[in-house]
TIPA-938355 format. One line per field, with one value per residue (C-alpha): residue number from 1; residue in one letter; x, y, z. Coordinates in nm, 2 decimals, always signed. Example, Ala and Ser with C-alpha at 12.3 -4.5 7.8 and 13.67 -1.06 7.14 Angstrom:
2
marpa: 1 / 2 $
loke: A / S $
c1: +1.23 / +1.37 $
c2: -0.45 / -0.11 $
c3: +0.78 / +0.71 $
***
This chain:
397
marpa: 1 / 2 / 3 / 4 / 5 / 6 / 7 / 8 / 9 / 10 / 11 / 12 / 13 / 14 / 15 / 16 / 17 / 18 / 19 / 20 / 21 / 22 / 23 / 24 / 25 / 26 / 27 / 28 / 29 / 30 / 31 / 32 / 33 / 34 / 35 / 36 / 37 / 38 / 39 / 40 / 41 / 42 / 43 / 44 / 45 / 46 / 47 / 48 / 49 / 50 / 51 / 52 / 53 / 54 / 55 / 56 / 57 / 58 / 59 / 60 / 61 / 62 / 63 / 64 / 65 / 66 / 67 / 68 / 69 / 70 / 71 / 72 / 73 / 74 / 75 / 76 / 77 / 78 / 79 / 80 / 81 / 82 / 83 / 84 / 85 / 86 / 87 / 88 / 89 / 90 / 91 / 92 / 93 / 94 / 95 / 96 / 97 / 98 / 99 / 100 / 101 / 102 / 103 / 104 / 105 / 106 / 107 / 108 / 109 / 110 / 111 / 112 / 113 / 114 / 115 / 116 / 117 / 118 / 119 / 120 / 121 / 122 / 123 / 124 / 125 / 126 / 127 / 128 / 129 / 130 / 131 / 132 / 133 / 134 / 135 / 136 / 137 / 138 / 139 / 140 / 141 / 142 / 143 / 144 / 145 / 146 / 147 / 148 / 149 / 150 / 151 / 152 / 153 / 154 / 155 / 156 / 157 / 158 / 159 / 160 / 161 / 162 / 163 / 164 / 165 / 166 / 167 / 168 / 169 / 170 / 171 / 172 / 173 / 174 / 175 / 176 / 177 / 178 / 179 / 180 / 181 / 182 / 183 / 184 / 185 / 186 / 187 / 188 / 189 / 190 / 191 / 192 / 193 / 194 / 195 / 196 / 197 / 198 / 199 / 200 / 201 / 202 / 203 / 204 / 205 / 206 / 207 / 208 / 209 / 210 / 211 / 212 / 213 / 214 / 215 / 216 / 217 / 218 / 219 / 220 / 221 / 222 / 223 / 224 / 225 / 226 / 227 / 228 / 229 / 230 / 231 / 232 / 233 / 234 / 235 / 236 / 237 / 238 / 239 / 240 / 241 / 242 / 243 / 244 / 245 / 246 / 247 / 248 / 249 / 250 / 251 / 252 / 253 / 254 / 255 / 256 / 257 / 258 / 259 / 260 / 261 / 262 / 263 / 264 / 265 / 266 / 267 / 268 / 269 / 270 / 271 / 272 / 273 / 274 / 275 / 276 / 277 / 278 / 279 / 280 / 281 / 282 / 283 / 284 / 285 / 286 / 287 / 288 / 289 / 290 / 291 / 292 / 293 / 294 / 295 / 296 / 297 / 298 / 299 / 300 / 301 / 302 / 303 / 304 / 305 / 306 / 307 / 308 / 309 / 310 / 311 / 312 / 313 / 314 / 315 / 316 / 317 / 318 / 319 / 320 / 321 / 322 / 323 / 324 / 325 / 326 / 327 / 328 / 329 / 330 / 331 / 332 / 333 / 334 / 335 / 336 / 337 / 338 / 339 / 340 / 341 / 342 / 343 / 344 / 345 / 346 / 347 / 348 / 349 / 350 / 351 / 352 / 353 / 354 / 355 / 356 / 357 / 358 / 359 / 360 / 361 / 362 / 363 / 364 / 365 / 366 / 367 / 368 / 369 / 370 / 371 / 372 / 373 / 374 / 375 / 376 / 377 / 378 / 379 / 380 / 381 / 382 / 383 / 384 / 385 / 386 / 387 / 388 / 389 / 390 / 391 / 392 / 393 / 394 / 395 / 396 / 397 $
loke: M / R / M / D / P / S / A / P / V / F / V / L / L / H / R / V / G / P / Y / H / H / A / R / F / Q / A / A / A / K / A / L / Q / P / P / L / L / V / L / Q / T / R / P / N / S / Q / E / Y / P / W / S / F / S / V / E / G / A / A / Y / T / L / L / S / L / S / G / G / R / E / P / E / Q / D / P / P / T / P / L / L / W / K / Q / L / S / A / L / I / D / E / Y / Q / P / A / V / I / V / S / V / G / W / A / D / P / A / Y / L / S / L / L / A / L / S / Q / Q / R / K / I / P / L / V / V / V / S / D / S / C / R / E / D / S / H / R / S / S / L / K / E / W / L / K / R / Q / L / L / R / G / Y / S / S / A / L / V / A / G / S / R / S / R / N / Y / I / V / Q / L / G / I / E / A / E / A / I / H / Q / P / W / D / V / V / D / N / Q / L / I / A / Q / L / A / A / Q / A / E / S / A / A / P / P / A / D / E / R / P / F / L / C / V / G / R / L / I / P / E / K / N / H / A / L / L / L / Q / A / F / A / H / Y / Q / L / R / G / G / R / R / D / L / L / L / V / G / H / G / P / L / E / E / V / I / R / S / G / C / A / K / L / P / R / P / E / S / V / K / L / I / P / F / V / E / L / E / Q / L / A / W / Y / Y / G / Q / A / H / A / L / V / L / P / S / R / K / D / T / W / G / L / V / V / N / E / A / M / A / A / E / L / P / A / I / V / S / S / A / C / G / C / V / D / D / L / I / E / H / G / V / T / G / W / R / F / S / S / E / D / A / C / G / L / A / Q / C / L / Y / E / V / D / V / Q / P / L / D / E / R / Q / R / M / T / S / I / A / R / S / R / L / D / G / F / G / P / E / S / F / A / N / G / L / K / N / A / C / M / N / A / I / S / R / P / K / Y / S / Y / R / S / Q / L / L / A / H / L / L / Q / L / V / F $
c1: +7.84 / +7.52 / +7.51 / +7.31 / +6.98 / +6.95 / +7.29 / +7.31 / +7.58 / +7.70 / +7.84 / +8.02 / +8.09 / +8.09 / +7.75 / +7.50 / +7.42 / +7.22 / +7.50 / +7.53 / +7.16 / +7.12 / +7.40 / +7.26 / +6.91 / +7.04 / +7.25 / +6.96 / +6.78 / +7.07 / +7.18 / +6.98 / +7.07 / +6.94 / +7.17 / +7.26 / +7.44 / +7.61 / +7.70 / +8.01 / +7.98 / +7.61 / +7.64 / +7.93 / +7.91 / +8.19 / +7.91 / +7.61 / +7.34 / +6.98 / +6.87 / +6.62 / +6.64 / +6.27 / +6.14 / +6.49 / +6.53 / +6.82 / +6.84 / +7.02 / +7.20 / +7.42 / +7.70 / +7.67 / +7.91 / +8.15 / +8.28 / +8.28 / +8.08 / +8.40 / +8.52 / +8.44 / +8.33 / +8.62 / +8.77 / +8.61 / +8.26 / +8.34 / +8.43 / +8.12 / +7.88 / +8.03 / +8.04 / +7.68 / +7.58 / +7.78 / +7.63 / +7.28 / +7.28 / +7.54 / +7.66 / +7.80 / +8.04 / +8.13 / +8.22 / +8.44 / +8.46 / +8.82 / +9.07 / +9.24 / +8.97 / +8.93 / +8.59 / +8.74 / +9.04 / +8.80 / +8.60 / +8.91 / +9.01 / +8.66 / +8.61 / +8.94 / +8.84 / +8.49 / +8.62 / +8.39 / +8.53 / +8.60 / +8.57 / +8.76 / +8.63 / +8.90 / +8.92 / +9.27 / +9.54 / +9.91 / +9.92 / +9.71 / +10.01 / +10.37 / +10.37 / +10.61 / +10.76 / +10.65 / +10.29 / +10.28 / +10.42 / +10.16 / +9.88 / +10.01 / +10.00 / +9.64 / +9.52 / +9.63 / +9.30 / +9.07 / +8.94 / +8.85 / +8.82 / +8.57 / +8.75 / +8.66 / +8.85 / +9.18 / +9.41 / +9.27 / +9.28 / +9.65 / +9.73 / +9.55 / +9.73 / +10.06 / +9.94 / +9.89 / +9.53 / +9.52 / +9.40 / +9.12 / +8.98 / +8.93 / +8.59 / +8.45 / +8.30 / +8.25 / +8.22 / +7.90 / +7.59 / +7.23 / +7.30 / +6.93 / +6.82 / +7.09 / +7.00 / +6.63 / +6.69 / +6.94 / +6.71 / +6.44 / +6.68 / +6.80 / +6.46 / +6.48 / +6.85 / +6.99 / +7.11 / +7.41 / +7.66 / +7.56 / +7.60 / +7.88 / +8.16 / +8.08 / +8.32 / +8.17 / +8.38 / +8.46 / +8.67 / +8.98 / +9.34 / +9.31 / +9.04 / +9.29 / +9.07 / +9.38 / +9.49 / +9.14 / +9.12 / +9.47 / +9.35 / +9.03 / +9.22 / +9.41 / +9.08 / +8.94 / +9.25 / +9.22 / +8.87 / +8.66 / +8.32 / +8.16 / +8.10 / +8.23 / +8.01 / +8.17 / +7.95 / +8.08 / +8.17 / +8.49 / +8.76 / +8.91 / +8.60 / +8.76 / +9.08 / +8.89 / +8.68 / +9.00 / +9.14 / +8.82 / +8.86 / +9.19 / +9.04 / +9.02 / +8.64 / +8.57 / +8.19 / +8.20 / +8.25 / +7.97 / +8.01 / +7.72 / +7.74 / +7.68 / +7.36 / +7.16 / +7.17 / +6.85 / +6.97 / +7.31 / +7.16 / +6.98 / +7.32 / +7.45 / +7.15 / +7.22 / +7.60 / +7.83 / +8.09 / +8.22 / +8.58 / +8.74 / +9.10 / +9.18 / +9.55 / +9.43 / +9.10 / +9.06 / +8.79 / +8.57 / +8.20 / +8.10 / +8.26 / +8.01 / +7.73 / +7.84 / +7.87 / +7.53 / +7.39 / +7.55 / +7.78 / +8.14 / +8.40 / +8.75 / +8.93 / +9.27 / +9.49 / +9.53 / +9.17 / +9.13 / +8.85 / +9.04 / +9.19 / +8.84 / +8.62 / +8.82 / +8.98 / +9.12 / +8.92 / +8.69 / +8.49 / +8.62 / +8.94 / +9.23 / +9.52 / +9.80 / +9.69 / +9.99 / +9.94 / +9.72 / +9.79 / +9.69 / +9.36 / +9.31 / +9.35 / +9.09 / +8.85 / +8.89 / +8.85 / +8.53 / +8.40 / +8.43 / +8.35 / +8.10 / +7.77 / +7.80 / +8.13 / +7.99 / +7.70 / +7.92 / +8.15 / +7.87 / +7.71 / +8.03 / +8.09 / +7.74 / +7.80 / +8.13 / +7.92 / +7.74 / +7.98 / +7.95 / +7.60 / +7.41 / +7.35 / +7.72 / +7.80 / +7.55 / +7.70 / +8.05 / +7.95 / +7.78 / +8.08 / +8.32 / +8.11 / +8.08 / +8.46 / +8.52 / +8.29 / +8.43 / +8.80 / +8.81 / +9.14 / +9.24 / +9.56 / +9.68 / +9.93 / +9.66 / +9.45 / +9.74 / +9.84 / +9.48 / +9.48 / +9.82 / +9.71 / +9.40 / +9.62 / +9.74 / +9.39 $
c2: +5.00 / +5.19 / +5.56 / +5.80 / +5.86 / +6.20 / +6.34 / +6.43 / +6.37 / +6.70 / +6.72 / +7.02 / +7.08 / +7.37 / +7.33 / +7.05 / +6.94 / +6.66 / +6.41 / +6.50 / +6.50 / +6.14 / +6.04 / +6.23 / +6.10 / +5.74 / +5.83 / +5.99 / +5.66 / +5.45 / +5.66 / +5.64 / +6.00 / +6.29 / +6.42 / +6.79 / +6.92 / +7.26 / +7.44 / +7.66 / +7.82 / +7.81 / +8.04 / +7.86 / +7.85 / +7.60 / +7.38 / +7.61 / +7.36 / +7.47 / +7.25 / +7.23 / +7.00 / +7.05 / +6.75 / +6.62 / +6.36 / +6.57 / +6.92 / +7.17 / +7.47 / +7.74 / +7.97 / +8.34 / +8.63 / +8.51 / +8.81 / +8.61 / +8.29 / +8.08 / +8.21 / +8.11 / +8.39 / +8.57 / +8.37 / +8.56 / +8.52 / +8.15 / +8.09 / +8.26 / +8.08 / +7.73 / +7.77 / +7.87 / +7.57 / +7.33 / +7.47 / +7.45 / +7.10 / +6.92 / +6.68 / +6.34 / +6.34 / +6.59 / +6.50 / +6.74 / +6.72 / +6.83 / +6.98 / +7.28 / +7.55 / +7.82 / +7.67 / +7.32 / +7.45 / +7.64 / +7.33 / +7.12 / +7.36 / +7.38 / +7.01 / +6.95 / +7.21 / +7.06 / +6.69 / +6.61 / +6.33 / +6.42 / +6.22 / +6.35 / +6.29 / +6.27 / +6.17 / +6.31 / +6.08 / +6.11 / +6.10 / +6.41 / +6.65 / +6.71 / +6.69 / +6.91 / +6.77 / +7.07 / +7.05 / +6.67 / +6.72 / +6.99 / +6.75 / +6.47 / +6.71 / +6.83 / +6.47 / +6.37 / +6.54 / +6.32 / +6.00 / +5.82 / +5.88 / +5.83 / +5.80 / +5.76 / +5.44 / +5.26 / +5.55 / +5.79 / +5.51 / +5.45 / +5.82 / +5.89 / +5.59 / +5.75 / +6.07 / +5.88 / +5.76 / +5.40 / +5.16 / +5.02 / +5.37 / +5.42 / +5.35 / +5.40 / +5.51 / +5.88 / +5.94 / +5.78 / +5.87 / +5.76 / +5.46 / +5.37 / +5.72 / +5.76 / +5.42 / +5.51 / +5.85 / +5.72 / +5.43 / +5.69 / +5.88 / +5.57 / +5.50 / +5.82 / +5.78 / +5.80 / +5.48 / +5.31 / +5.42 / +5.79 / +5.82 / +6.05 / +6.02 / +6.22 / +6.42 / +6.58 / +6.81 / +7.17 / +7.35 / +7.38 / +7.27 / +6.97 / +6.81 / +6.78 / +6.87 / +6.96 / +6.59 / +6.48 / +6.70 / +6.58 / +6.22 / +6.29 / +6.43 / +6.10 / +5.91 / +6.12 / +6.08 / +5.70 / +5.72 / +5.76 / +5.92 / +5.96 / +6.31 / +6.44 / +6.61 / +6.83 / +6.92 / +7.17 / +7.53 / +7.71 / +7.96 / +7.75 / +7.76 / +7.98 / +7.79 / +7.47 / +7.62 / +7.72 / +7.37 / +7.22 / +7.45 / +7.28 / +6.93 / +6.75 / +6.78 / +7.07 / +7.04 / +6.70 / +6.86 / +7.03 / +7.22 / +7.24 / +7.44 / +7.30 / +7.10 / +6.97 / +6.60 / +6.51 / +6.66 / +6.50 / +6.16 / +6.22 / +6.27 / +5.95 / +5.76 / +5.92 / +5.86 / +5.58 / +5.61 / +5.84 / +5.98 / +6.13 / +6.24 / +6.43 / +6.48 / +6.54 / +6.41 / +6.29 / +6.05 / +6.12 / +6.09 / +6.10 / +5.75 / +5.62 / +5.78 / +5.64 / +5.29 / +5.32 / +5.42 / +5.12 / +5.34 / +5.23 / +5.45 / +5.55 / +5.69 / +5.84 / +5.66 / +5.99 / +5.96 / +5.83 / +5.59 / +5.38 / +5.13 / +5.06 / +5.08 / +5.04 / +4.71 / +4.76 / +4.57 / +4.43 / +4.71 / +4.99 / +5.13 / +5.32 / +5.52 / +5.75 / +6.11 / +6.21 / +5.96 / +6.10 / +5.80 / +5.57 / +5.75 / +5.76 / +5.38 / +5.35 / +5.56 / +5.34 / +5.02 / +5.15 / +5.26 / +4.91 / +4.70 / +4.42 / +4.45 / +4.14 / +4.25 / +4.59 / +4.44 / +4.21 / +4.50 / +4.73 / +4.45 / +4.37 / +4.74 / +4.79 / +4.51 / +4.68 / +4.97 / +4.76 / +4.88 / +5.25 / +5.36 / +5.58 / +5.28 / +5.19 / +5.55 / +5.55 / +5.23 / +5.37 / +5.70 / +5.52 / +5.30 / +5.59 / +5.78 / +5.48 / +5.42 / +5.79 / +5.77 / +5.45 / +5.55 / +5.93 / +6.10 / +6.45 / +6.63 / +6.96 / +6.98 / +6.95 / +7.22 / +7.46 / +7.42 / +7.48 / +7.81 / +7.91 / +7.82 / +8.04 / +8.34 / +8.28 / +8.32 $
c3: +17.82 / +17.76 / +17.69 / +17.92 / +17.74 / +17.89 / +17.79 / +17.42 / +17.16 / +17.03 / +16.67 / +16.52 / +16.15 / +15.90 / +15.75 / +15.71 / +15.35 / +15.21 / +15.26 / +15.63 / +15.67 / +15.56 / +15.80 / +16.10 / +16.04 / +16.06 / +16.37 / +16.55 / +16.52 / +16.63 / +16.93 / +17.25 / +17.35 / +17.15 / +16.87 / +16.85 / +16.54 / +16.55 / +16.23 / +16.28 / +15.93 / +15.85 / +15.55 / +15.39 / +15.01 / +14.96 / +14.83 / +14.75 / +14.86 / +14.86 / +15.15 / +15.44 / +15.74 / +15.83 / +16.02 / +16.10 / +16.38 / +16.52 / +16.66 / +16.43 / +16.59 / +16.44 / +16.55 / +16.46 / +16.42 / +16.14 / +15.94 / +15.62 / +15.51 / +15.52 / +15.85 / +16.21 / +16.45 / +16.64 / +16.92 / +17.21 / +17.05 / +16.98 / +17.34 / +17.46 / +17.23 / +17.28 / +17.66 / +17.66 / +17.45 / +17.65 / +17.98 / +17.84 / +17.69 / +17.91 / +17.64 / +17.73 / +17.44 / +17.17 / +16.81 / +16.62 / +16.24 / +16.22 / +16.46 / +16.30 / +16.27 / +16.54 / +16.64 / +16.68 / +16.88 / +17.11 / +17.15 / +17.23 / +17.50 / +17.65 / +17.65 / +17.83 / +18.10 / +18.14 / +18.12 / +17.83 / +17.61 / +17.25 / +16.92 / +16.62 / +16.27 / +16.00 / +15.64 / +15.59 / +15.44 / +15.46 / +15.08 / +15.05 / +15.05 / +15.16 / +15.54 / +15.74 / +16.06 / +16.27 / +16.17 / +16.22 / +16.57 / +16.65 / +16.53 / +16.75 / +17.05 / +16.97 / +16.92 / +17.27 / +17.38 / +17.18 / +17.32 / +16.99 / +16.62 / +16.33 / +16.00 / +15.63 / +15.55 / +15.53 / +15.44 / +15.70 / +15.96 / +15.89 / +15.90 / +16.23 / +16.39 / +16.28 / +16.46 / +16.79 / +16.81 / +16.93 / +16.67 / +16.90 / +16.94 / +16.57 / +16.40 / +16.05 / +15.81 / +15.79 / +15.41 / +15.31 / +15.10 / +15.10 / +14.86 / +14.83 / +14.74 / +14.48 / +14.33 / +14.31 / +14.15 / +13.90 / +13.80 / +13.72 / +13.50 / +13.32 / +13.19 / +12.98 / +12.90 / +12.54 / +12.37 / +12.54 / +12.27 / +12.31 / +12.69 / +12.80 / +13.04 / +13.36 / +13.58 / +13.90 / +14.11 / +14.18 / +13.92 / +14.13 / +14.07 / +14.30 / +14.08 / +13.80 / +13.50 / +13.30 / +13.30 / +13.22 / +12.91 / +12.80 / +12.84 / +12.66 / +12.37 / +12.34 / +12.36 / +12.08 / +11.86 / +11.91 / +11.77 / +12.08 / +12.01 / +12.35 / +12.49 / +12.83 / +13.08 / +13.35 / +13.64 / +13.90 / +13.97 / +14.06 / +13.98 / +13.69 / +13.47 / +13.20 / +13.20 / +13.16 / +12.88 / +12.70 / +12.74 / +12.59 / +12.29 / +12.20 / +12.18 / +11.85 / +11.89 / +12.13 / +12.09 / +12.26 / +12.61 / +12.80 / +13.13 / +13.38 / +13.70 / +14.05 / +14.08 / +14.38 / +14.47 / +14.28 / +13.95 / +14.00 / +14.04 / +13.71 / +13.54 / +13.69 / +13.54 / +13.20 / +13.19 / +13.07 / +13.34 / +13.61 / +13.59 / +13.90 / +13.81 / +14.13 / +14.23 / +14.59 / +14.73 / +15.09 / +14.98 / +14.67 / +14.76 / +14.39 / +14.36 / +14.63 / +14.44 / +14.10 / +14.25 / +14.41 / +14.07 / +13.92 / +13.71 / +13.64 / +13.81 / +13.68 / +13.98 / +14.04 / +14.29 / +14.47 / +14.59 / +14.95 / +14.86 / +14.61 / +14.87 / +15.01 / +14.70 / +14.38 / +14.28 / +13.93 / +13.67 / +13.93 / +14.09 / +13.86 / +13.72 / +13.89 / +13.74 / +13.84 / +13.88 / +13.67 / +13.39 / +13.11 / +12.88 / +13.16 / +13.20 / +12.83 / +12.82 / +13.10 / +12.90 / +12.60 / +12.80 / +12.96 / +12.62 / +12.47 / +12.78 / +12.69 / +12.86 / +13.06 / +13.21 / +13.28 / +13.47 / +13.67 / +13.76 / +13.87 / +14.07 / +14.26 / +14.31 / +14.45 / +14.70 / +14.81 / +14.93 / +15.20 / +15.46 / +15.34 / +15.40 / +15.66 / +15.89 / +15.89 / +15.97 / +16.26 / +16.41 / +16.37 / +16.53 / +16.82 / +16.88 / +16.87 / +17.12 / +17.35 / +17.33 / +17.42 / +17.72 / +17.85 / +17.80 / +17.81 / +17.75 / +17.87 / +17.80 / +17.95 / +17.67 / +17.41 / +17.59 / +17.62 / +17.25 / +17.14 / +17.34 / +17.18 / +16.82 / +16.86 / +16.90 / +16.54 / +16.40 $
***
């Protein structure tokens, strides 16, 4: 089935950043219809990117009227703006990057009224947190109104099947980065990197409880007591900065840890090129895009089993290392093994890891999005129950 070249594909998400831009650029080339991207929270500072989409192959739109940067506009204003945009552009299919926000609920109700098929994007995994029976039931009812899904990988695919989306209507991947760009930038940095035995471990992530920096520092203390001499570089921002600094002060060698605030993608790639290995100790992480980036930069990755990406990207001892997010000694052992890994084994591991990324790049995303949209158009699903529940849930916000 071919898509109508005159009817656009409409995508909604909080805010476009450099990662989304690379995906949407590839999608705009792969899709025959035009691609419209709507930011529901254009001033969000969850990730304080300094970023421009000038010259983009897609059209960028934004909602207005949110009282706070991390809030959607009030429901009446949401309804008015979304209705006007749908009337103006007449999309053939709408892609919603989530289903729980007020904007996404309004979109769900509107699309059901207008008989426009919906694609849901999800990287949620059942393992992310404790799931209440009531909330899971509500999700199943809402998802009756979606015609297909685009997911991150194996775990998110399994979870959304449990929530009622048919397996043949699920496509992937969603969580991808521009592998080629990361590789180029990291290679430039590596040419000016310190000697191999002086390169630090690198941890990239917001300074929040979910990222599990406390366990990392506990493991790093074990590593130091065992004679490990490498430094640790923490890149990120967040409310736990002072707590983490206090934890660093208690290490056997506190001076070996350096904290750097949030950096843009180009600078981050520089750190990949200068580092010895990436460590992602999260106790909750729907995917973990920094693992994609590290693998693209040919940097070994040590990844918590709580991260959604491990089943698809990390084969222990082959493409990287994995450990339990509650096991500081297990992480310390991984740090030690990476530290003393022979060069030929390191090169073999990073080569295999890099090839594992072949199915997780912007072009793969573009194909997955196109297939999800075609699936939704050819087999649209509409649900009065889903529409009614979306209306009722909006009253809560």
